[in-house]
C-alpha positions, 0 to 999 in steps of 0.5 A, spaced: 128 879 174 123 883 171 127 889 172 134 886 169 128 883 163 124 891 162 132 894 161 133 889 157 127 888 152 122 894 155 118 895 159 112 894 154 115 887 153 115 884 160 108 881 165 111 879 171 105 879 173 102 872 168 098 868 171 101 861 175 102 857 169 102 848 170 110 848 167 112 840 168 118 842 174 115 842 180 121 844 183 118 851 184 113 847 189 119 847 194 124 852 192 123 860 190 123 862 184 120 864 177 120 862 171 121 865 163 119 865 157 123 868 151 119 868 145 118 870 138 112 874 139 105 873 136 107 876 129 111 876 124 115 871 120 117 869 127 110 868 129 108 861 131 107 856 136 113 852 140 110 847 137 108 849 130 112 844 124 111 851 121 115 853 128 124 857 126 126 860 131 128 867 130 135 867 133 136 875 132 133 874 139 139 871 142 144 876 142 138 879 147 136 873 150 144 872 152 145 879 155 138 879 159 142 872 163 148 876 164 144 882 167 141 878 171 147 874 174 149 882 175 143 884 179 143 877 183 151 878 184 152 885 188 147 884 193 
């Protein structure tokens, strides 16, 4: 996942060693897995927290997100 993300977004944009997060899904406690967060960043017009009333999703990142998921599937199916 980290390699696919780095290929799309650049290695400096990826944190593959972040601390575990108490996400609302305990599925990964029972099966191997990972979370991937695609965000707007913290700077500029779209740099707002998700639940901020001024949050505005940056639609320009949708194509990169789709490209990431396609690459991830391609690399995993190639194994």
